[in-house]
All heavy atoms as an XYZ file, in Angstrom:
986
protein
N      93.754     87.520    126.382
C      93.885     88.956    126.168
C      92.999     89.370    124.989
O      93.036     88.747    123.928
C      95.348     89.287    125.866
C      95.601     90.750    125.688
S      97.340     91.052    125.318
C      97.178     92.450    124.278
N      92.205     90.428    125.131
C      91.359     90.892    124.026
C      92.198     91.552    122.935
O      93.355     91.920    123.156
C      90.431     91.899    124.695
C      91.137     92.346    125.909
C      91.998     91.206    126.345
N      91.598     91.716    121.755
C      92.314     92.326    120.637
C      92.571     93.810    120.887
O      93.599     94.337    120.489
C      91.539     92.131    119.348
N      91.638     94.485    121.563
C      91.795     95.916    121.861
C      91.900     96.098    123.366
O      91.070     95.603    124.121
C      90.605     96.750    121.325
C      90.524     96.661    119.810
C      90.739     98.199    121.749
C      89.354     97.389    119.217
N      92.919     96.834    123.774
C      93.118     97.118    125.192
C      93.272     98.634    125.339
O      94.111     99.244    124.690
C      94.391     96.408    125.668
C      94.592     96.443    127.150
C      95.849     95.663    127.534
O      95.971     94.488    127.121
O      96.696     96.246    128.218
N      92.448     99.240    126.189
C      92.485    100.679    126.419
C      92.967    100.950    127.834
O      92.423    100.402    128.795
C      91.093    101.294    126.223
C      90.510    101.208    124.817
C      89.029    101.517    124.839
C      91.224    102.161    123.902
N      93.980    101.808    127.961
C      94.499    102.207    129.271
C      94.483    103.719    129.370
O      94.877    104.410    128.425
C      95.940    101.711    129.469
C      96.031    100.208    129.477
O      95.156     99.540    130.000
N      97.080     99.679    128.874
N      94.049    104.226    130.520
C      94.067    105.664    130.753
C      95.384    106.030    131.410
O      95.923    105.288    132.223
C      92.902    106.075    131.641
N      95.918    107.182    131.028
C      97.175    107.659    131.606
C      97.187    109.174    131.581
O      96.349    109.794    130.938
C      98.371    107.102    130.829
C      98.332    107.455    129.378
S      99.716    106.935    128.370
C     100.321    105.523    129.133
N      98.141    109.747    132.262
C      98.252    111.199    132.246
C      98.834    111.653    130.922
O      99.761    111.052    130.401
C      99.152    111.672    133.386
C      98.475    111.557    134.724
C      99.280    112.245    135.784
N      98.622    112.080    137.083
C      99.217    112.293    138.232
N     100.476    112.649    138.262
N      98.560    112.137    139.345
N      98.287    112.740    130.410
C      98.764    113.283    129.138
C     100.109    113.963    129.342
O     100.414    114.456    130.429
C      97.748    114.269    128.582
N     100.910    113.993    128.285
C     102.209    114.644    128.332
C     102.084    116.082    127.899
O     101.083    116.498    127.339
C     103.184    113.934    127.389
C     103.552    112.556    127.830
C     104.469    111.904    126.822
O     104.331    112.108    125.628
N     105.397    111.106    127.297
N     103.131    116.848    128.124
C     103.213    118.209    127.609
C     102.661    119.239    128.553
O     102.250    118.958    129.678
N     102.681    120.457    128.063
C     102.256    121.595    128.875
C     100.754    121.560    129.099
O     100.004    120.984    128.333
C     102.640    122.889    128.179
N     100.338    122.176    130.152
C      98.913    122.241    130.474
C      98.723    122.872    131.835
O      99.670    123.258    132.496
N      97.494    122.938    132.259
C      97.195    123.535    133.549
C      96.990    122.476    134.607
O      97.566    121.391    134.556
N      96.143    122.796    135.562
C      95.896    121.882    136.659
C      95.264    120.580    136.175
O      95.547    119.515    136.691
C      94.962    122.521    137.701
C      95.520    123.745    138.367
C      95.165    125.020    137.628
O      94.790    124.992    136.460
N      95.306    126.150    138.284
N      94.427    120.657    135.158
C      93.697    119.478    134.704
C      94.650    118.391    134.204
O      94.513    117.236    134.558
C      92.725    119.873    133.584
C      91.790    118.748    133.210
O      91.014    118.294    134.035
N      91.881    118.294    131.978
N      95.629    118.782    133.392
C      96.519    117.794    132.791
C      97.430    117.155    133.837
O      97.868    116.018    133.686
C      97.319    118.427    131.621
C      98.511    119.200    132.127
C      97.759    117.380    130.639
N      97.705    117.852    134.899
C      98.595    117.318    135.923
C      97.888    116.356    136.877
O      98.544    115.548    137.523
C      99.226    118.462    136.732
C     100.113    119.330    135.878
O     100.694    118.848    134.920
N     100.203    120.603    136.203
N      96.573    116.445    136.987
C      95.847    115.644    137.963
C      95.063    114.490    137.354
O      94.895    113.463    137.989
C      94.829    116.519    138.725
C      95.443    117.591    139.585
C      94.394    118.273    140.420
C      93.363    118.957    139.578
N      92.434    119.772    140.329
N      94.560    114.677    136.134
C      93.579    113.751    135.578
C      94.229    112.844    134.534
O      95.018    113.295    133.712
C      92.424    114.549    134.921
C      91.357    113.620    134.393
C      91.821    115.514    135.922
N      93.889    111.562    134.583
C      94.376    110.608    133.577
C      93.430    110.643    132.382
O      92.514    109.837    132.272
C      94.430    109.203    134.171
O      95.342    109.161    135.228
N      93.662    111.597    131.491
C      92.733    111.776    130.376
C      93.268    111.203    129.064
O      92.502    111.011    128.128
C      92.408    113.257    130.185
O      93.581    113.975    129.885
N      94.549    110.928    128.973
C      95.101    110.356    127.743
C      94.748    108.874    127.666
O      94.622    108.200    128.688
C      96.607    110.541    127.694
N      94.586    108.383    126.448
C      94.248    106.978    126.234
C      95.362    106.314    125.427
O      95.820    106.837    124.414
C      92.904    106.841    125.476
C      91.751    107.346    126.327
C      92.665    105.400    125.053
C      91.474    106.518    127.554
N      95.783    105.161    125.913
C      96.793    104.341    125.252
C      96.057    103.106    124.720
O      95.663    102.247    125.493
C      97.842    103.938    126.297
C      99.180    103.669    125.728
N     100.227    104.512    125.924
C      99.646    102.657    124.966
C     101.288    104.023    125.326
N     100.957    102.896    124.730
N      95.867    103.039    123.406
C      95.153    101.932    122.792
C      96.171    100.939    122.240
O      97.091    101.313    121.517
C      94.270    102.443    121.651
C      93.397    101.421    120.932
C      92.070    102.062    120.584
C      94.040    100.883    119.700
N      96.021     99.666    122.630
C      96.878     98.595    122.121
C      95.991     97.612    121.362
O      95.053     97.062    121.926
C      97.600     97.890    123.264
C      98.567     98.811    123.989
C      99.094     98.197    125.273
N      99.842     96.968    125.054
C     101.135     96.905    124.755
N     101.819     98.021    124.638
N     101.739     95.746    124.583
N      96.293     97.418    120.080
C      95.508     96.553    119.209
C      96.398     95.405    118.747
O      97.364     95.609    118.019
C      94.996     97.354    118.002
C      94.185     96.556    117.036
C      92.916     96.125    117.370
C      94.686     96.233    115.781
C      92.160     95.391    116.467
C      93.946     95.503    114.877
C      92.675     95.083    115.231
N      96.065     94.189    119.187
C      96.846     93.014    118.826
C      96.385     92.536    117.447
O      95.298     91.974    117.295
C      96.676     91.905    119.865
C      97.727     90.826    119.742
O      98.335     90.718    118.658
O      97.956     90.101    120.727
N      97.214     92.755    116.457
C      96.862     92.450    115.074
C      96.715     90.944    114.863
O      95.825     90.489    114.161
C      97.924     93.031    114.116
C      97.952     94.555    114.240
C      97.657     92.627    112.679
C      99.138     95.208    113.585
N      97.575     90.163    115.500
C      97.609     88.717    115.246
C      96.348     88.000    115.717
O      95.931     87.017    115.109
C      98.840     88.113    115.894
C     100.120     88.596    115.223
C     101.278     87.679    115.494
N     102.400     88.013    114.638
C     103.450     88.695    115.036
N     103.542     89.119    116.270
N     104.432     88.959    114.194
N      95.715     88.447    116.809
C      94.528     87.745    117.307
C      93.226     88.445    116.919
O      92.151     87.969    117.265
C      94.580     87.551    118.843
C      94.511     88.900    119.562
C      95.775     86.753    119.250
C      94.278     88.765    121.049
N      93.318     89.543    116.205
C      92.126     90.297    115.817
C      91.342     89.547    114.752
O      91.897     88.791    113.958
C      92.525     91.671    115.299
N      90.037     89.769    114.744
C      89.148     89.126    113.771
C      89.044     90.002    112.531
O      88.000     90.591    112.228
C      87.778     88.900    114.390
N      90.150     90.104    111.804
C      90.197     90.863    110.555
C      90.744     89.936    109.464
O      91.398     88.938    109.775
C      91.063     92.144    110.689
C      92.475     91.824    111.197
C      90.392     93.165    111.585
C      93.390     93.018    111.283
N      90.479     90.243    108.196
C      90.965     89.376    107.115
C      92.494     89.227    107.134
O      93.216     90.134    107.566
C      90.504     90.087    105.844
C      89.367     90.932    106.273
C      89.643     91.329    107.686
N      92.959     88.098    106.643
C      94.384     87.774    106.692
C      95.232     88.751    105.873
O      96.326     89.119    106.286
C      94.599     86.340    106.182
C      95.933     85.748    106.557
C      96.162     85.655    108.048
O      95.226     85.336    108.804
O      97.309     85.922    108.476
N      94.704     89.215    104.729
C      95.494     90.140    103.913
C      95.667     91.498    104.611
O      96.686     92.163    104.430
C      94.897     90.299    102.507
C      93.614     91.098    102.428
C      93.636     92.448    102.161
C      92.384     90.484    102.604
C      92.465     93.178    102.081
C      91.204     91.196    102.510
C      91.259     92.550    102.259
O      90.105     93.277    102.176
N      94.688     91.901    105.432
C      94.810     93.150    106.191
C      95.877     92.982    107.274
O      96.702     93.875    107.492
C      93.457     93.560    106.807
C      93.588     94.798    107.669
C      92.421     93.781    105.722
N      95.873     91.826    107.938
C      96.892     91.552    108.946
C      98.285     91.612    108.337
O      99.191     92.239    108.888
C      96.680     90.161    109.562
C      95.503     90.054    110.485
C      95.428     88.653    111.066
C      94.183     88.466    111.906
N      94.117     87.149    112.525
N      98.444     90.961    107.182
C      99.760     90.940    106.530
C     100.198     92.341    106.135
O     101.372     92.690    106.273
C      99.726     90.027    105.295
C      99.576     88.569    105.622
C     100.677     88.076    106.549
O     101.840     88.417    106.385
N     100.300     87.290    107.544
N      99.260     93.140    105.649
C      99.602     94.507    105.230
C     100.033     95.344    106.428
O     100.997     96.104    106.346
C      98.412     95.139    104.520
C      98.752     96.421    103.813
C      97.656     96.846    102.882
C      98.035     98.080    102.119
N      96.993     98.528    101.216
N      99.324     95.185    107.561
C      99.683     95.941    108.759
C     101.028     95.487    109.328
O     101.839     96.309    109.763
C      98.595     95.795    109.829
C      97.292     96.538    109.569
C      96.236     96.115    110.579
C      97.498     98.038    109.628
N     101.264     94.178    109.324
C     102.501     93.649    109.901
C     103.708     93.886    109.009
O     104.818     94.072    109.512
C     102.352     92.148    110.191
C     101.373     91.786    111.305
C     101.131     90.292    111.338
C     101.881     92.280    112.649
N     103.514     93.900    107.702
C     104.649     94.059    106.798
C     104.965     95.521    106.516
O     106.024     95.829    105.996
C     104.374     93.349    105.480
O     103.321     94.002    104.805
N     104.049     96.413    106.850
C     104.253     97.826    106.573
C     105.356     98.428    107.427
O     105.836     97.848    108.395
N     105.760     99.629    107.059
C     106.825    100.312    107.782
C     106.255    101.306    108.798
O     106.848    102.338    109.052
C     107.730    101.035    106.792
O     106.965    101.973    106.060
N     105.093    100.974    109.353
C     104.449    101.845    110.332
C     105.147    101.696    111.671
O     105.246    100.596    112.215
C     102.967    101.467    110.468
C     102.160    102.545    111.160
O     102.764    103.403    111.835
O     100.923    102.533    111.035
N     105.664    102.800    112.202
C     106.415    102.733    113.455
C     105.516    102.499    114.663
O     106.016    102.229    115.749
C     107.226    104.010    113.645
C     106.385    105.261    113.773
C     107.222    106.496    113.846
C     106.319    107.714    113.921
N     106.941    108.905    113.449
N     104.203    102.573    114.484
C     103.280    102.314    115.594
C     103.083    100.829    115.842
O     102.536    100.441    116.871
C     101.926    102.975    115.322
C     101.999    104.494    115.254
C     100.705    105.083    114.800
N     100.482    104.749    113.388
C      99.579    105.309    112.619
N      98.781    106.230    113.099
N      99.434    104.964    111.361
N     103.526     99.973    114.919
C     103.390     98.527    115.079
C     104.684     97.977    115.678
O     105.770     98.203    115.150
C     103.101     97.843    113.722
C     102.991     96.338    113.892
C     101.819     98.393    113.123
N     104.554     97.248    116.795
C     105.728     96.705    117.476
C     106.164     95.393    116.836
O     105.493     94.851    115.964
C     105.427     96.450    118.967
O     104.401     95.444    119.053
C     104.958     97.713    119.669
N     107.292     94.867    117.313
C     107.807     93.581    116.819
C     106.819     92.451    117.100
O     106.753     91.479    116.359
C     109.144     93.261    117.502
C     110.260     94.197    117.133
C     110.824     93.887    115.754
O     110.794     92.752    115.311
N     111.303     94.907    115.075
N     106.067     92.558    118.201
C     105.114     91.519    118.596
C     103.815     91.597    117.801
O     102.913     90.788    118.005
C     104.791     91.602    120.089
C     105.974     91.371    121.009
C     106.843     92.598    121.183
O     106.289     93.726    121.209
O     108.069     92.447    121.259
N     103.674     92.585    116.937
C     102.469     92.722    116.132
C     101.362     93.471    116.841
O     100.186     93.206    116.612
N     101.726     94.416    117.698
C     100.736     95.209    118.427
C     100.792     96.645    117.914
O     101.847     97.273    117.900
C     100.990     95.153    119.944
C     100.816     93.716    120.428
C     100.058     96.101    120.681
C     101.157     93.496    121.862
N      99.640     97.146    117.488
C      99.517     98.524    117.018
C      99.209     99.396    118.221
O      98.253     99.131    118.962
C      98.389     98.624    115.982
C      98.033    100.010    115.474
C      99.143    100.554    114.597
C      96.740     99.964    114.690
N     100.025    100.436    118.440
C      99.856    101.311    119.600
C      99.448    102.700    119.124
O     100.116    103.301    118.287
C     101.154    101.389    120.428
C     101.507    100.005    120.953
C     100.998    102.385    121.568
C     102.833     99.930    121.647
N      98.336    103.178    119.673
C      97.835    104.517    119.361
C      97.687    105.272    120.669
O      97.073    104.778    121.613
C      96.476    104.457    118.634
C      96.628    103.735    117.298
C      95.899    105.852    118.434
C      95.327    103.485    116.592
N      98.250    106.480    120.723
C      98.129    107.309    121.918
C      97.310    108.541    121.563
O      97.665    109.301    120.674
C      99.503    107.722    122.432
C      99.443    108.428    123.751
C     100.820    108.665    124.305
C     100.734    109.330    125.656
N     102.054    109.673    126.164
N      96.194    108.714    122.270
C      95.304    109.842    122.023
C      95.300    110.740    123.252
O      94.937    110.303    124.341
C      93.896    109.356    121.724
N      95.731    111.980    123.083
C      95.776    112.904    124.222
C      95.446    114.339    123.819
O      95.741    115.271    124.553
C      97.164    112.857    124.867
C      98.285    113.265    123.953
C      99.629    113.216    124.645
O      99.756    112.699    125.747
N     100.631    113.774    124.012
N      94.808    114.508    122.662
C      94.554    115.860    122.180
C      93.322    116.505    122.805
O      93.180    117.721    122.758
C      94.428    115.855    120.660
O      93.382    115.003    120.272
N      92.446    115.708    123.396
C      91.221    116.251    123.979
C      91.329    116.340    125.494
O      92.177    115.711    126.123
C      90.012    115.388    123.592
C      89.783    115.348    122.115
N      89.263    116.407    121.410
C      90.028    114.379    121.200
C      89.187    116.085    120.145
N      89.651    114.859    119.982
N      90.414    117.099    126.083
C      90.452    117.344    127.520
C      89.856    116.192    128.328
O      90.282    115.936    129.444
C      89.696    118.643    127.800
C      89.826    119.169    129.198
C      89.182    120.541    129.279
N      89.054    120.981    130.661
C      89.985    121.632    131.319
N      91.133    121.908    130.732
N      89.795    122.017    132.560
N      88.904    115.484    127.734
C      88.248    114.422    128.490
C      88.697    113.046    128.021
O      89.086    112.857    126.868
C      86.713    114.508    128.342
O      86.371    114.304    126.978
C      86.175    115.835    128.834
N      88.596    112.097    128.931
C      88.978    110.725    128.637
C      88.075    110.109    127.574
O      88.550    109.384    126.695
C      88.928    109.909    129.931
C      89.586    108.567    129.838
C      89.527    107.845    131.163
O      88.582    107.094    131.380
N      90.495    108.074    132.026
N      86.781    110.413    127.646
C      85.834    109.851    126.694
C      86.137    110.302    125.262
O      86.072    109.506    124.324
C      84.388    110.233    127.052
C      83.874    109.596    128.327
C      84.405    110.281    129.587
O      84.749    111.488    129.526
O      84.508    109.604    130.611
N      86.457    111.590    125.103
C      86.757    112.110    123.770
C      88.063    111.520    123.240
O      88.185    111.209    122.053
C      86.806    113.636    123.787
C      85.438    114.270    123.954
S      85.492    116.061    123.954
C      85.765    116.389    122.230
N      89.050    111.345    124.120
C      90.303    110.725    123.707
C      90.094    109.258    123.337
O      90.710    108.747    122.399
C      91.352    110.848    124.805
C      91.974    112.227    124.841
O      92.119    112.876    123.818
N      92.336    112.683    126.025
N      89.221    108.579    124.065
C      88.913    107.180    123.766
C      88.266    107.082    122.383
O      88.638    106.229    121.577
C      87.972    106.625    124.838
C      87.832    105.127    124.837
C      86.921    104.661    125.953
C      87.563    104.848    127.296
N      86.789    104.252    128.400
N      87.321    107.978    122.113
C      86.659    107.978    120.813
C      87.649    108.322    119.700
O      87.615    107.727    118.621
C      85.491    108.980    120.817
C      84.612    108.887    119.593
C      83.991    107.510    119.437
O      83.454    106.953    120.379
N      84.075    106.953    118.243
N      88.552    109.273    119.966
C      89.567    109.656    118.987
C      90.483    108.475    118.663
O      90.797    108.214    117.504
C      90.391    110.829    119.529
C      91.448    111.299    118.551
O      91.168    111.314    117.341
O      92.564    111.643    118.992
N      90.899    107.729    119.681
C      91.770    106.572    119.471
C      91.059    105.500    118.654
O      91.645    104.918    117.725
C      92.227    106.007    120.811
N      89.799    105.244    118.955
C      89.041    104.236    118.208
C      88.793    104.678    116.767
O      88.845    103.859    115.843
C      87.716    103.938    118.916
C      87.848    103.214    120.266
C      86.519    103.175    120.987
C      88.414    101.818    120.076
N      88.547    105.970    116.564
C      88.373    106.496    115.209
C      89.652    106.347    114.400
O      89.624    105.980    113.219
C      87.943    107.962    115.235
C      86.529    108.160    115.752
O      85.775    107.165    115.801
O      86.183    109.303    116.106
N      90.792    106.641    115.028
C      92.071    106.511    114.338
C      92.369    105.049    114.003
O      92.892    104.746    112.925
C      93.186    107.120    115.181
C      93.144    108.640    115.112
C      93.903    109.375    116.164
N      95.247    108.935    116.408
C      95.970    109.340    117.448
N      95.468    110.203    118.301
N      97.197    108.901    117.626
N      92.016    104.129    114.902
C      92.189    102.702    114.636
C      91.322    102.282    113.446
O      91.780    101.557    112.551
C      91.834    101.873    115.872
C      91.836    100.365    115.688
C      93.242     99.868    115.380
C      91.291     99.665    116.918
N      90.087    102.753    113.418
C      89.178    102.441    112.317
C      89.748    102.936    110.990
O      89.724    102.219    109.987
C      87.794    103.080    112.560
O      87.307    102.647    113.831
C      86.804    102.705    111.492
N      90.280    104.149    110.992
C      90.863    104.713    109.779
C      92.046    103.884    109.292
O      92.176    103.606    108.096
C      91.316    106.167    110.037
O      90.209    106.918    110.513
C      91.858    106.806    108.776
N      92.897    103.466    110.220
C      94.067    102.650    109.857
C      93.624    101.334    109.248
O      94.168    100.884    108.233
C      94.970    102.422    111.096
C      95.629    103.736    111.505
C      96.015    101.358    110.828
C      96.314    103.683    112.855
N      92.615    100.695    109.867
C      92.138     99.408    109.358
C      91.477     99.551    107.990
O      91.651     98.690    107.114
C      91.178     98.763    110.350
C      91.807     98.309    111.673
C      90.737     97.801    112.615
C      92.864     97.254    111.437
N      90.735    100.618    107.772
C      90.090    100.845    106.478
C      91.143    101.061    105.394
O      91.060    100.515    104.294
C      89.106    102.034    106.545
C      87.877    101.635    107.368
C      88.699    102.505    105.152
C      86.950    102.781    107.684
N      92.172    101.866    105.709
C      93.231    102.119    104.734
C      93.986    100.837    104.398
O      94.369    100.603    103.256
C      94.210    103.178    105.261
C      93.649    104.579    105.249
C      93.299    105.069    103.858
O      94.092    104.867    102.920
O      92.213    105.642    103.691
N      94.234    100.005    105.410
C      94.949     98.746    105.171
C      94.090     97.772    104.374
O      94.621     96.921    103.656
C      95.352     98.118    106.502
N      92.779     97.895    104.483
C      91.879     96.991    103.783
C      91.649     97.324    102.326
O      91.124     96.514    101.572
N      92.048     98.523    101.918
C      91.854     98.922    100.532
C      92.823     98.162     99.636
O      94.017     98.094     99.903
C      92.083    100.427    100.360
C      90.975    101.273    100.933
C      91.240    102.733    100.678
C      90.145    103.599    101.256
N      90.454    105.028    101.126
N      92.283     97.602     98.576
C      93.118     96.890     97.609
C      93.495     97.851     96.487
O      92.627     98.545     95.940
C      92.371     95.693     97.024
C      92.030     94.568     97.996
C      91.174     93.524     97.309
C      93.318     93.941     98.501
N      94.783     97.876     96.160
C      95.226     98.732     95.066
C      94.958     98.033     93.738
O      95.156     96.827     93.614
C      96.721     99.021     95.183
C      97.047    100.090     96.180
C      98.520    100.486     96.086
O      99.357     99.675     95.757
N      98.802    101.731     96.390
N      94.495     98.813     92.777
C      94.281     98.250     91.459
C      95.632     97.951     90.835
O      96.589     98.718     90.993
C      93.517     99.236     90.577
C      92.069     99.372     90.958
C      91.178     99.975     89.894
C      91.729    101.104     89.097
N      90.724    101.777     88.266
N      95.702     96.831     90.122
C      96.943     96.467     89.447
C      97.207     97.471     88.332
O      96.308     97.804     87.548
C      96.843     95.068     88.884
N      98.446     97.929     88.253
C      98.801     98.904     87.231
C      99.007     98.192     85.909
O      99.736     97.211     85.822
C     100.077     99.638     87.617
C     100.377    100.786     86.675
C     101.785    101.308     86.882
N     102.099    102.407     86.003
C     102.351    102.307     84.702
N     102.275    101.143     84.110
N     102.657    103.363     83.984
N      98.347     98.704     84.906
C      98.497     98.149     83.572
C      99.478     99.029     82.806
O      99.296    100.247     82.713
C      97.148     98.138     82.867
C      97.098     97.133     81.751
C      95.758     97.041     81.063
N      94.625     97.352     81.919
C      93.489     97.848     81.469
N      93.349     98.144     80.199
N      92.489     98.086     82.286
N     100.516     98.416     82.253
C     101.527     99.178     81.524
C     100.920     99.760     80.252
O     100.216     99.072     79.522
C     102.707     98.283     81.178
N     101.204    101.031     80.002
C     100.697    101.693     78.803
C     101.860    102.342     78.069
O     102.928    102.576     78.650
C      99.662    102.780     79.155
O     100.278    103.723     80.020
C      98.440    102.185     79.818
N     101.636    102.631     76.800
C     102.659    103.297     76.006
C     102.169    104.704     75.677
O     100.965    104.938     75.552
C     102.894    102.530     74.708
C     103.426    101.122     74.965
C     103.831    100.448     73.688
N     104.934    101.183     73.073
C     105.189    101.192     71.767
N     104.408    100.534     70.942
N     106.208    101.868     71.297
N     103.103    105.644     75.524
C     102.677    106.994     75.146
C     102.069    106.992     73.740
O     102.509    106.233     72.867
C     103.962    107.819     75.194
C     105.087    106.858     75.295
C     104.547    105.562     75.752
N     101.092    107.852     73.544
C     100.435    107.916     72.232
C     101.375    108.543     71.210
O     102.341    109.233     71.562
C      99.149    108.755     72.313
O      99.492    110.075     72.703
C      98.163    108.160     73.306
N     101.074    108.294     69.961
C     101.904    108.844     68.869
C     101.894    110.370     68.929
O     102.928    111.023     68.736
C     101.349    108.346     67.531
C     102.094    108.826     66.330
C     103.193    107.867     65.955
N     103.824    108.285     64.703
C     105.105    108.576     64.614
N     105.894    108.469     65.669
N     105.621    108.950     63.469
N     100.727    110.939     69.198
C     100.621    112.393     69.264
C     101.459    112.987     70.384
O     102.098    114.030     70.210
N     101.469    112.321     71.546
C     102.255    112.846     72.659
C     103.752    112.724     72.378
O     104.540    113.573     72.797
C     101.893    112.127     73.957
O     102.326    110.782     73.929
N     104.152    111.656     71.660
C     105.567    111.513     71.292
C     105.994    112.630     70.339
O     107.056    113.241     70.518
C     105.810    110.148     70.630
C     105.727    108.989     71.600
C     105.880    107.645     70.880
O     105.692    107.553     69.668
N     106.194    106.627     71.644
N     105.161    112.931     69.360
C     105.466    114.003     68.390
C     105.525    115.347     69.106
O     106.418    116.159     68.868
C     104.428    114.007     67.247
C     104.601    112.747     66.382
C     104.535    115.264     66.399
C     103.498    112.529     65.369
N     104.576    115.586     70.002
C     104.534    116.850     70.743
C     105.800    117.021     71.590
O     106.384    118.105     71.658
C     103.304    116.876     71.644
C     103.036    118.225     72.291
C     101.951    118.136     73.342
C     100.582    118.191     72.739
N      99.523    118.294     73.778
N     106.253    115.928     72.230
C     107.449    115.989     73.066
C     108.685    116.314     72.215
O     109.481    117.194     72.565
C     107.652    114.661     73.797
C     108.846    114.623     74.728
C     109.018    113.275     75.377
N     109.274    112.217     74.412
C     110.472    111.893     73.930
N     111.534    112.569     74.319
N     110.600    110.908     73.072
N     108.835    115.649     71.088
C     109.993    115.890     70.222
C     109.958    117.306     69.662
O     110.998    117.989     69.595
C     110.049    114.836     69.091
C     111.131    115.182     68.083
C     110.302    113.466     69.675
N     108.773    117.789     69.268
C     108.652    119.154     68.753
C     109.052    120.183     69.798
O     109.718    121.175     69.477
C     107.224    119.426     68.274
C     106.900    118.724     66.956
O     107.854    118.257     66.295
O     105.704    118.648     66.611
N     108.655    119.966     71.044
C     109.023    120.926     72.099
C     110.527    120.904     72.341
O     111.134    121.942     72.620
C     108.263    120.628     73.388
O     108.746    119.450     73.993
N     111.155    119.728     72.199
C     112.611    119.646     72.355
C     113.319    120.391     71.219
O     114.310    121.095     71.444
C     113.057    118.174     72.392
C     112.710    117.467     73.686
C     112.937    115.981     73.604
C     114.388    115.616     73.524
N     114.983    115.228     74.787
N     112.803    120.239     70.002
C     113.394    120.924     68.843
C     113.255    122.435     69.008
O     114.209    123.199     68.782
C     112.732    120.441     67.536
C     113.117    121.320     66.356
C     113.105    118.998     67.259
N     112.073    122.870     69.444
C     111.838    124.303     69.647
C     112.763    124.854     70.716
O     113.323    125.947     70.571
C     110.374    124.521     70.039
C     109.989    125.965     70.202
C     108.536    126.103     70.606
C     108.219    127.551     70.893
N     106.893    127.722     71.454
N     112.944    124.101     71.799
C     113.839    124.530     72.869
C     115.270    124.636     72.357
O     116.000    125.580     72.687
C     113.760    123.535     74.022
O     114.672    123.851     75.022
N     115.683    123.678     71.519
C     117.032    123.712     70.946
C     117.233    124.926     70.058
O     118.303    125.548     70.075
N     116.224    125.273     69.259
C     116.320    126.454     68.384
C     116.436    127.730     69.208
O     117.203    128.628     68.869
C     115.094    126.532     67.479
C     115.093    125.515     66.382
C     113.955    125.733     65.413
N     113.874    124.634     64.475
C     112.750    124.028     64.131
N     111.603    124.431     64.617
N     112.774    123.034     63.272
N     115.667    127.813     70.289
C     115.724    128.984     71.155
C     117.113    129.129     71.754
O     117.670    130.230     71.802
C     114.676    128.853     72.286
O     113.396    128.653     71.712
C     114.655    130.090     73.163
N     117.701    128.045     72.182
C     119.040    128.099     72.779
C     120.097    128.433     71.730
O     121.084    129.097     72.026
C     119.362    126.764     73.456
C     118.549    126.542     74.714
C     118.931    125.252     75.385
C     118.146    125.088     76.678
N     118.614    123.938     77.449
N     119.879    127.964     70.496
C     120.827    128.258     69.418
C     120.861    129.752     69.128
O     121.899    130.308     68.755
C     120.465    127.474     68.173
N     119.727    130.421     69.296
C     119.670    131.870     69.051
C     120.415    132.659     70.116
O     120.717    133.832     69.921
C     118.209    132.324     68.992
C     117.409    131.838     67.784
C     115.927    132.197     67.942
C     117.964    132.431     66.503
N     120.715    132.044     71.254
C     121.414    132.742     72.339
C     122.931    132.774     72.132
O     123.629    133.464     72.841
C     121.108    132.057     73.661
C     119.677    132.146     74.092
C     119.478    131.516     75.438
N     118.059    131.302     75.711
C     117.582    130.311     76.396
N     118.386    129.402     76.923
N     116.284    130.192     76.612
N     123.413    132.000     71.179
C     124.855    131.950     70.939
C     125.354    133.267     70.381
O     124.607    134.059     69.827
C     125.192    130.825     69.957
C     124.986    129.440     70.522
C     125.376    128.403     69.495
C     125.168    127.013     70.036
N     125.485    125.988     69.026
N     126.687    133.428     70.482
C     127.301    134.626     69.903
C     127.188    134.568     68.387
O     127.291    133.492     67.785
C     128.766    134.720     70.301
C     128.976    135.106     71.741
C     130.436    135.328     72.015
C     130.637    135.758     73.446
N     132.048    135.988     73.755
N     127.053    135.721     67.794
C     126.921    135.810     66.345
C     128.304    135.962     65.737
O     129.089    136.813     66.165
C     126.008    136.993     65.936
C     125.890    137.099     64.433
C     124.654    136.851     66.594
N     128.639    135.148     64.745
C     129.913    135.269     64.034
C     129.716    136.135     62.797
O     128.767    135.939     62.028
C     130.426    133.879     63.600
C     130.822    133.025     64.797
O     131.231    133.608     65.821
O     130.706    131.785     64.699
N     130.659    137.093     62.555
C     130.543    137.974     61.396
C     131.361    137.483     60.268
O     132.314    136.972     60.156
C     130.941    139.404     61.770
C     129.943    140.030     62.723
C     130.221    140.184     64.071
C     128.712    140.482     62.255
C     129.325    140.758     64.931
C     127.806    141.072     63.107
C     128.113    141.217     64.440
O     127.215    141.794     65.281
């Protein structure tokens, strides 16, 4: 079985004569486990919470927004490419930082100012 399998089917939803007669929707099945992609990309796709990935490790994309089969096929392949590129991006490791002295002083000053403003709202005792 190849890594990418494309099947034509009838599109769902409302439409005219064209949608009822022509198999213009494309069902793309991408087998992640046998695909020639780096191992870390496979792990990211399989471990993610993407509902398009089945238990067997197959990514399913359904393209039916265009009128022609060719355009839907191209749309499905473009969406697959986008998913693979996003999964291939490595996140930079976050380095823990501390707030600067100036930002700490500014935060405390704003809290003091807010407290003074609220104190002025109290009833006045004579």
